[in-house]
Each structure stands twice: as C-alpha cells, then as structure tokens.
C-alpha positions as CSV (number, residue, x, y, z in Angstrom):
1,M,-65.3,-1.0,85.2
2,N,-68.5,-2.4,83.6
3,G,-69.5,-2.2,79.8
4,I,-72.4,-0.2,80.3
5,Y,-69.9,2.7,81.9
6,I,-67.5,2.4,79.3
7,F,-70.2,2.4,76.4
8,G,-71.9,5.5,78.1
9,L,-68.4,7.4,78.4
10,I,-67.9,6.8,74.9
11,I,-71.3,8.2,74.0
12,V,-71.0,11.2,75.9
13,S,-67.6,11.7,74.6
14,V,-68.8,11.9,71.0
15,I,-71.5,14.2,72.0
16,V,-69.1,16.6,74.0
17,M,-66.9,16.5,70.9
18,I,-69.7,17.3,68.2
19,I,-70.8,20.3,70.5
20,A,-67.4,21.6,71.1
21,I,-66.6,21.5,67.4
22,S,-69.9,22.5,65.9
23,K,-71.4,25.0,68.6
24,F,-68.1,26.3,70.3
25,K,-66.3,26.2,67.1
26,Q,-63.2,24.7,68.8
27,H,-60.5,23.0,66.4
28,P,-61.0,19.5,65.9
29,F,-57.3,18.8,66.7
30,V,-57.6,20.3,70.1
31,V,-61.0,18.5,70.8
32,L,-60.0,15.1,69.7
33,I,-56.7,15.2,71.6
34,T,-58.3,16.6,74.7
35,I,-61.3,14.0,74.6
36,S,-58.9,11.3,73.9
37,I,-57.0,12.0,77.1
38,L,-60.3,12.4,79.3
39,V,-61.6,9.2,77.8
40,G,-58.4,7.2,78.7
41,V,-58.3,8.5,82.2
42,L,-62.1,8.3,83.1
43,S,-62.1,4.7,81.6
44,G,-59.3,3.6,84.4
45,M,-56.1,3.6,82.4
46,K,-53.0,4.5,84.1
47,V,-52.1,8.2,83.4
48,G,-48.8,7.5,81.8
49,D,-50.3,4.8,79.5
50,V,-52.8,7.4,78.6
51,V,-50.4,9.8,77.3
52,T,-48.3,7.1,75.7
53,K,-51.2,5.7,73.8
54,V,-52.2,9.4,72.6
55,Q,-48.6,9.9,71.4
56,T,-48.5,6.6,69.8
57,G,-51.7,6.8,67.9
58,F,-50.8,9.9,66.5
59,G,-47.4,9.1,65.4
60,S,-48.4,5.8,63.9
61,I,-51.1,6.8,61.4
62,L,-48.9,10.0,60.4
63,S,-46.2,7.7,59.7
64,S,-48.2,5.7,57.3
65,I,-50.3,8.3,55.4
66,G,-48.6,11.6,56.2
67,I,-46.6,11.9,53.2
68,V,-49.6,10.6,51.1
69,I,-51.9,13.4,52.4
70,I,-49.3,16.1,51.8
71,S,-48.7,14.9,48.1
72,G,-52.2,14.7,47.2
73,T,-52.9,17.9,48.5
74,I,-49.9,19.7,46.5
75,I,-51.2,18.0,43.1
76,G,-54.7,19.4,43.8
77,T,-53.7,22.9,44.5
78,I,-51.3,23.0,41.4
79,L,-54.3,21.6,39.3
80,E,-56.5,24.3,40.7
81,K,-54.0,27.3,40.5
82,T,-52.6,26.5,36.8
83,G,-56.2,26.1,35.4
84,A,-55.8,22.4,34.8
85,A,-59.0,21.7,36.7
86,L,-60.8,24.0,34.4
87,T,-59.2,22.3,31.3
88,M,-60.8,18.9,32.7
89,A,-64.0,20.5,33.0
90,N,-63.7,21.8,29.2
91,T,-62.8,18.5,28.1
92,I,-65.5,16.7,29.6
93,L,-68.1,19.3,28.3
94,K,-66.7,18.7,24.7
95,I,-67.2,14.9,25.0
96,V,-70.4,14.8,26.8
97,G,-71.9,17.9,24.8
98,K,-73.6,21.0,25.8
99,D,-77.0,19.7,25.3
100,R,-76.4,17.5,28.1
101,S,-75.4,20.0,30.6
102,V,-76.8,18.2,33.8
103,L,-74.9,15.1,33.0
104,T,-71.9,17.2,31.9
105,I,-71.5,19.0,35.2
106,G,-72.1,15.9,37.2
107,I,-69.3,14.1,35.4
108,T,-67.0,17.2,35.8
109,G,-67.8,17.2,39.4
110,Y,-67.1,13.2,39.6
111,I,-63.4,13.5,38.0
112,T,-62.5,16.9,39.6
113,G,-63.3,15.6,43.1
114,I,-60.8,13.0,42.9
115,P,-57.7,15.3,43.4
116,V,-59.4,18.8,44.5
117,F,-61.2,19.4,47.7
118,C,-64.9,19.8,47.4
119,D,-65.1,23.5,48.4
120,S,-62.2,24.3,46.0
121,G,-63.8,22.2,43.1
122,F,-67.2,24.1,43.6
123,V,-65.6,27.6,43.6
124,I,-63.5,26.6,40.5
125,L,-66.7,25.0,38.5
126,S,-69.3,27.4,39.5
127,P,-68.9,29.5,36.7
128,I,-69.1,26.8,34.3
129,S,-72.2,25.5,35.9
130,K,-73.6,29.1,35.9
131,A,-73.0,29.4,32.3
132,L,-74.3,25.9,31.2
133,A,-77.5,26.9,33.3
134,A,-78.0,29.9,31.4
135,R,-77.2,28.5,28.1
136,S,-79.5,25.4,28.5
137,K,-82.3,27.7,30.5
138,I,-82.0,25.4,33.3
139,S,-82.5,26.2,36.9
140,L,-79.3,26.8,38.7
141,S,-80.4,24.6,41.7
142,V,-80.5,21.6,39.1
143,M,-76.7,22.3,38.1
144,G,-75.6,23.2,41.6
145,T,-77.2,19.8,42.9
146,A,-75.6,17.8,40.1
147,L,-72.1,19.5,40.8
148,S,-72.2,18.9,44.5
149,G,-73.5,15.3,43.8
150,G,-70.4,14.5,41.5
151,L,-67.8,16.3,43.7
152,Y,-69.0,14.7,46.9
153,A,-69.0,11.4,45.6
154,T,-65.5,11.0,44.9
155,H,-64.4,13.3,47.4
156,C,-65.6,11.0,50.1
157,L,-64.8,7.6,48.4
158,V,-61.8,8.0,46.0
159,P,-58.1,8.7,47.2
160,P,-55.9,10.7,46.8
161,T,-58.2,13.2,48.6
162,P,-57.3,13.1,52.3
163,G,-60.6,11.6,53.9
164,P,-60.4,8.3,51.9
165,I,-56.7,8.2,52.3
166,A,-56.9,8.6,55.9
167,M,-59.5,5.8,56.4
168,A,-57.4,3.5,54.4
169,G,-54.4,4.0,56.3
170,T,-56.2,3.9,59.6
171,L,-57.9,0.6,58.7
172,G,-55.2,-1.0,56.8
173,A,-57.0,-1.4,53.6
174,N,-55.4,-2.0,50.2
175,L,-55.2,1.6,48.6
176,G,-55.5,0.2,44.9
177,L,-58.5,-1.7,46.0
178,V,-60.0,1.3,47.7
179,I,-59.5,3.5,44.6
180,L,-61.2,1.0,42.3
181,V,-64.1,0.2,44.6
182,G,-64.6,4.0,45.4
183,L,-64.5,4.8,41.6
184,L,-67.4,2.2,41.0
185,I,-69.4,3.1,44.0
186,S,-69.2,6.6,43.1
187,I,-70.9,6.2,39.9
188,P,-74.4,5.3,41.1
189,S,-74.0,7.9,43.6
190,V,-73.3,10.5,40.9
191,A,-76.3,9.0,38.9
192,A,-78.4,9.5,42.0
193,S,-77.6,13.0,42.4
194,I,-78.1,13.8,38.7
195,I,-81.7,12.0,38.9
196,Y,-82.4,14.0,42.1
197,A,-81.3,17.2,40.3
198,K,-83.8,16.6,37.5
199,K,-86.7,15.4,39.5
200,V,-86.6,17.3,42.5
201,A,-84.2,20.3,42.4
202,S,-85.9,21.4,39.2
203,K,-88.9,22.4,41.3
204,I,-87.0,25.4,42.7
205,Y,-86.0,27.8,40.0
206,I,-83.0,29.7,40.4
207,E,-81.7,32.2,37.8
208,S,-78.3,32.1,36.6
209,N,-76.0,35.1,36.7
210,S,-75.8,35.4,32.9
211,E,-72.6,37.7,33.5
212,D,-70.7,34.6,34.8
213,N,-69.1,32.8,31.8
214,V,-66.4,30.3,31.0
215,D,-64.6,33.0,29.0
216,D,-64.1,35.2,31.9
217,L,-62.7,32.3,33.8
218,M,-60.2,31.2,31.4
219,N,-59.0,34.8,30.9
220,K,-58.1,34.8,34.5
221,Y,-55.8,31.7,34.0
222,G,-54.5,32.9,30.6
223,K,-53.6,29.9,28.4
224,L,-54.7,26.9,29.8
225,P,-52.6,23.6,29.9
226,G,-53.7,20.5,27.4
227,A,-56.1,17.7,28.2
228,L,-53.8,15.1,28.5
229,H,-51.3,17.3,30.5
230,S,-53.8,18.3,32.9
231,F,-55.2,14.9,33.7
232,S,-52.0,13.1,33.9
233,P,-51.2,14.1,37.5
234,I,-54.1,12.3,38.8
235,L,-54.1,9.2,36.2
236,L,-50.4,8.5,36.8
237,P,-50.6,7.9,40.5
238,I,-53.9,6.1,40.2
239,V,-52.4,3.6,37.5
240,L,-49.3,2.9,39.5
241,I,-51.1,1.9,42.7
242,A,-53.4,-0.2,40.6
243,L,-50.5,-1.8,39.0
244,K,-48.9,-2.5,42.4
245,S,-52.3,-4.0,43.5
246,I,-52.2,-6.5,40.4
247,A,-48.7,-7.2,40.9
248,D,-49.2,-8.6,44.8
249,F,-52.0,-10.7,43.8
250,P,-51.4,-14.1,44.9
251,S,-51.3,-15.6,41.4
252,A,-48.5,-13.3,40.7
253,P,-49.5,-11.9,37.3
254,F,-46.0,-10.3,36.8
255,G,-44.0,-13.3,38.1
256,E,-42.0,-13.3,41.4
257,G,-38.8,-11.5,39.8
258,T,-37.6,-7.9,39.0
259,L,-40.8,-6.8,37.3
260,K,-42.9,-7.5,40.3
261,T,-40.6,-5.8,42.6
262,F,-40.5,-2.8,40.0
263,F,-44.1,-2.4,40.2
264,S,-44.5,-2.9,43.8
265,F,-42.0,-0.1,44.6
266,I,-43.2,2.4,42.0
267,G,-46.9,1.6,43.0
268,T,-46.3,2.2,46.6
269,P,-48.6,5.3,47.5
270,V,-45.9,7.4,48.6
271,I,-43.6,7.0,45.5
272,A,-46.9,7.3,43.0
273,L,-47.8,10.3,44.6
274,L,-44.5,12.0,44.6
275,L,-44.3,11.0,40.9
276,G,-47.6,12.8,40.5
277,I,-46.1,15.6,42.2
278,F,-43.2,15.9,39.6
279,L,-45.7,15.4,36.8
280,S,-48.0,18.3,38.0
281,M,-45.0,20.5,38.6
282,T,-44.4,20.5,34.6
283,L,-47.7,22.3,34.7
284,L,-45.8,25.3,36.4
285,T,-43.2,26.0,33.5
286,K,-44.7,29.4,32.8
287,V,-44.9,30.2,36.5
288,S,-42.0,32.3,38.1
289,K,-39.7,30.5,40.7
290,D,-41.4,32.5,43.6
291,D,-44.8,31.8,42.6
292,R,-44.0,28.1,42.0
293,L,-42.6,28.0,45.6
294,S,-45.6,29.9,46.8
295,I,-48.1,27.3,45.3
296,I,-46.3,24.4,46.4
297,S,-46.0,25.9,49.9
298,E,-49.9,26.7,49.9
299,G,-50.5,22.9,49.2
300,I,-48.4,22.0,52.1
301,L,-50.3,24.6,54.2
302,N,-53.6,23.3,53.0
303,S,-52.6,19.6,54.4
304,A,-51.6,21.0,57.6
305,S,-54.9,21.0,59.4
306,I,-55.8,17.7,57.7
307,L,-52.7,16.3,59.2
308,A,-53.3,17.3,62.7
309,I,-56.7,16.1,62.6
310,T,-55.8,12.8,61.1
311,G,-53.2,12.1,63.8
312,A,-55.5,13.4,66.5
313,G,-58.1,10.9,65.1
314,G,-55.5,8.0,65.6
315,S,-55.2,8.8,68.9
316,F,-58.9,8.7,69.5
317,G,-59.0,5.1,68.6
318,E,-61.9,4.0,71.2
319,I,-64.6,1.6,71.3
320,L,-67.8,2.7,69.8
321,K,-70.4,-0.1,69.2
322,S,-72.4,1.4,66.3
323,L,-72.5,1.1,62.6
324,P,-69.8,3.2,60.7
325,I,-72.3,4.9,58.3
326,I,-74.3,6.0,61.1
327,I,-71.3,7.5,62.9
328,A,-70.3,9.2,59.8
329,M,-73.6,10.5,59.2
330,L,-74.2,11.9,62.6
331,L,-70.8,13.5,62.7
332,K,-71.0,15.1,59.2
333,T,-74.5,16.4,60.0
334,A,-73.3,17.9,63.2
335,M,-70.1,19.3,62.1
336,G,-70.5,20.0,58.3
337,A,-66.9,18.6,57.6
338,S,-66.8,15.3,55.5
339,T,-63.1,14.7,56.1
340,V,-63.3,15.4,59.6
341,S,-66.2,12.8,60.0
342,M,-64.4,10.3,58.0
343,I,-61.1,10.6,60.1
344,V,-62.9,10.1,63.4
345,T,-65.1,7.4,62.5
346,S,-62.4,5.3,61.0
347,S,-60.5,5.9,64.0
348,M,-63.3,4.7,66.1
349,M,-64.1,1.6,64.0
350,L,-60.4,0.4,64.0
351,P,-60.5,-1.3,67.5
352,L,-63.9,-2.9,66.4
353,M,-63.0,-4.5,63.1
354,A,-61.9,-7.9,64.4
355,T,-64.7,-8.0,67.0
356,L,-67.2,-7.2,63.9
357,G,-65.8,-9.6,61.8
358,F,-64.3,-7.0,59.2
359,T,-60.9,-8.7,58.7
360,S,-60.6,-9.4,55.0
361,E,-59.3,-6.7,52.3
362,I,-62.7,-6.3,50.7
363,Q,-64.6,-6.2,54.1
364,K,-62.1,-3.3,55.1
365,V,-62.8,-1.4,51.9
366,L,-66.6,-1.8,52.4
367,V,-66.2,-0.4,55.7
368,I,-64.4,2.6,54.2
369,M,-67.1,3.0,51.5
370,A,-69.8,3.0,54.3
371,I,-67.9,5.6,56.3
372,G,-67.5,7.8,53.2
373,A,-71.2,7.4,52.2
374,G,-72.1,8.5,55.7
375,A,-69.9,11.4,55.5
376,M,-71.6,12.6,52.2
377,T,-75.0,13.2,53.9
378,V,-77.2,16.3,55.2
379,S,-75.2,19.0,53.9
380,H,-76.6,22.4,55.2
381,A,-75.7,25.8,56.5
382,N,-72.8,24.6,58.6
383,D,-71.0,22.9,55.7
384,S,-67.7,24.9,54.3
385,Y,-68.8,23.5,51.1
386,F,-71.3,26.2,50.7
C-alpha cells in the first residue's frame, strides 16, 4: 500500500477517534483498542499480527509504568482526603503573603498540581481562591485563571501525575530528567498565566462568594497535618528519582560501587513512589482501619481508567506525520481531557522518534514537554476540569 493511503488512513482514524470520544461520549479505552485493530487490518497487516501487536503494545507499556501510575494516584488521593493539600496551600500563603494573592494562588496550583489531579486540586483550592479574592477585592476570574494555570502546568509537565509518567514510559525518557525539565518549564508557564490573569481576566469582574472561606474548609478536615509532613510524600520520590539520575551520570559522581547501586535501586520510580506511599500513609494515623483501606482503594480505583487508557494508547502506536504539540493540542481541544491527549499523542509519536531524529535523552524530554504543552491548551466547556 502506498504512503498516501497509509497517511490518509491514520488521519481518518484520528478524526473518528475524536468524534467517538467527544461527540458520542464513548470511553477512550474502547475507542483506542477498536481503532488500533481497524487501522492494523486496513493497513494490510495479517489479522493474527494485528491482535498480537495490540496485546503486546498494551502489556509492554503497563509493565513499565503501571505500578508507578497507581502509586502516584494513591499518594494524590491521600493528600486530598487528609487535608495535606490544604496544608500545602496554607503554607504557601504564609510564605508569599496575603497581599500577593494572585501570585500565591498560582504557586499553590503549581505545587498542588504535581501529585493531585487538576480537577481535584481545583475543587480543594477553590474555597481558598474565593476567600483570597474576597479579602483582596479581586475578581474571581483573576484568581481562577491563576489557579488553573498553576495546576495545569505541573499536571501536564511534571511526574508523578499519570500523563507525564505515561509519556516518559512510552517514549523511554529518563524520568528524573523529565521531572527536572518539567519543573523548570512549568515556571514560565505559571508566570504567563498569572500575567494573563492580571491583564486580561481582570477585565471580567466576577464577585466572590463571601460565604466560602478557608476556616470552613479547615473545619471539614479537622486538625490538619504539619507542613513538612504534608510535603514529604511528594518531595521524597522526586529527590530519590533525581539522585538515581545523578548516580547514573557517565561521570559516576557516587562512584561505581555500593553507593551507586543503592541510589540506582532506591531511585527507581517504582521503589521511590512505593516509599512515597508508605510515607503518605503516616498521614492516615488518625483514620480508622476501614477508612484507611477505603481511601487507598479509592486511589487504586481512580488509577484504573488511566491504566486502561494508557494500555490502549500503547496499542495505538501508529504512524502520524505531524508535530507532537499540534497533535496534543487538537486532541485536548476536541476531547477536553489533558491526560488522554498526552497518552494518545506519545503513543503516536513513539514509532516516529528515530525517523525525526529525537533519539537523545534531552530530545525525548523536550518532545514530552511539547506534548504536555499542547495538552494544556484550549480548555472550554467539554473539560472535566470545569
């Protein structure tokens, strides 16, 4: 079959996928698996090979990042349910100051978006955003825009949220380097959202509901955990993964012996995030055993859909000749789901990486950043974030 036919087939498959998910509200897992099979058959592959590739693609991606996705989701759920995310927000508020409310809420979103899903983070932090807006007499549109920008930046660019982890696993990128570059690139993204909030969103005045306040939210959780305790389940895995990346440098800063072996093992994403789970579970000491099990089970349940979509995305590793940021942007705009667009786009890019010359570690990371940036764009009425 000629290249034009194959290219047209892939373009049509993407359009069908977008329509099925956005217009007909079909689950991305079912759509991705079905499209993968149809594209394989229509491209001339043997039927037996199509099934084998779909199964292999599904299994290979989950074998590398499945545990990591579940672990990160459990940590985020525990931080949400125990009020640790609220403690993090209050801590930032004290450091930055109430007089810099827009900057405060942007930084809060930036940090909270690392372990907690965008929609959950927005729900948790909305009362703080409203309280700050009322106190500073600033339009709620300004606060909401700054909060959204902060949450989205790290949600789309920094592991351990599922999207960036899935992209790193799919494209074989160094996770420590993805975290480092993602954290750095997120900063100007948040800064841009804060500037946009002040210059553009401020032209639309939305009154804050003065009945929403931080005290009510704190009463909901009771006594909140301490700041260091709240931040530690996020910081520990990031530090351990970073140490592994340093230990694996060609210059061997930790030598070639036991110390390097120790950091290489403990900084493996699976081990680092499992240790993060154990540390986050210390936040549950005042929770009954039944509730503790329920919270952890909820975290696992929350990861199930992401795992299914990630595996299906691995099955849909087909050729698509376009730039990764454009693919992710189109998918995000049509579907309203950043994580889905990141997973699908990275799966599409995998077969093209060598052809396009994206072979070095930093090039892989930059492709991931491009996809993540595209997955941030054009949030509107179809986004679960709202």
